N, C-alpha and C positions, 0 to 999 in steps of 0.2 A: 503494499499499501504505499501510495506516495504523501507526503507532507509537504508543507510549503514554508521556507525560510525566507527571512528578509534581512539583507545585509549591504551595508554602505562600502563593503570590502568586496573587490571584484573577485569573484571564485571561478574555477573550472570543473567540468565532470571531473569526479573523482577525489577532488579536494574533500578534506573532513574538518567538520566545526565540532570542537572539543567542548564538552559542557562547561558551565561555571564562568564564563566570561561575564555575564551579569553580576554574578555574586563578586566577584573580584573587583569590578568597578564600585561596587556599592561600600564593600570593606575598604578599598583603599582610599575612598574619598570620605567614609565615615559620616557623622550626622550632618557635614555640610552637603551631601548628596541629597537633590530633592527628595527622592524616594527611599532614603535611609528608614525613616521611622515607619512609613507603611510596609516595607520590606520587614522591619522588625515586628509588626503586629501580625503579619501575615506568617512568618514563621514560629510566633510564639503561639498562634492557635493551632498550626501545624503539629508542632513539637508536643504540645500537651495532649490535643484531642484526635489527633490523626497522624501519629508517628510511622505509620506504614507508607505513608507517601513521600514521595522524594522531596527533598528539600530545594526550594526556587532557588537558592544560591548555588547549587550544586548542578544545576541543569542547563541544557540547551533548549530553546523555546521554538517551536513551529506552530503552523496552523494546520489544522484539519481540512481546511479547504483553500483553495487558489484565492476564491471571492475574499474571504476574510483576509487573507494576505495582502490583496492589491486595495481593500479598504483601509488597513492599519499600517502598511509600509509609509515611510517618511518619504519626503522629495529626496531623488538622488538614490534612494536604496534600490537594489535589484531584488527580483524574488526567484527563488531555485526550487525547485522540486527535489526533496532529500528523501533518503530512506533511512530506517532506524533498525539497528541489529535487532534479532528478537531476544537475547538476553539483556537489554537495557531495560532497566526499569522505567516505566512511563506511567504519566497521569493524564487524563484529559479535563479539562476544566474551562469553565467559561469565564473569559478575561472580562467580560462586562461588569462582572461583579466589582472589580477593582475600580472601574469608573464610578459605579452606583455608590460605591462606599465613600466617595470623595463629595457628595451631594449634600452636606449639611446635615447629617443625622448624628444623632447622640452616640454615647460611648458603646451602648449596649446593643443598639441597633447595628452598629458598624461591626462589633463583633459578631452578630449574627449573620451578617452579610459575607464575612469571612469563612464562616463556618459553611454557608452555601457553595462557595467555592470549593472549598475543601471535601464536601460531600459530593462534588460532580454536578451540581442541579445546574440546571439550564434557567437562565434568565429568560424574559419577553423577546429579547433580542441578543440571542446567542452570537459570541465570537468564540469558537472553541479554539483552545490554545492546547499543544502537547506539551508537556514537561518530560524532559529525555534526561536521564541521569547517564548519559552514555553519548558517543558520537553521533553526529548526523554525516551522512555522506551526501555530497551533491552529485544529483543524477542529471540535471542538466538546467538551465536557465530559462525561465518561462517570461519574465517579464521585467517592467519596472515600475516603482512606486508614483504615486501622484505629483504631478510637476509643483513646483513652489507658487 
């Protein structure tokens, strides 16, 4: 099955995307990173309530559909079809919950929204991301993100 990966770095067929790049960026920047505290909350809920799920900080991310990749890709990013090794731990989640959590909710509501993400529940407008605690292999380039 193909999944779809967005990257500002040019890649070619056969290249491998290692997991953990997002986590390395967050940790290296620390609390000054715009998403540090968001990821801290997501990880705290995962660790205490969903410990069998892969850590976002240790994963590579891909989209379940090319359409979602096209929607979420940043200007200048290329979209690639990728494959995942069958031995790699994975988890499908609706990344729309990440956006919903930022929309003026109280603490208890945010924690419930995070739980919905980790339970794998779909929102009303799902954008399914695949968390992969393993390598993504580039199969082919499929397009470009939206223009600036």
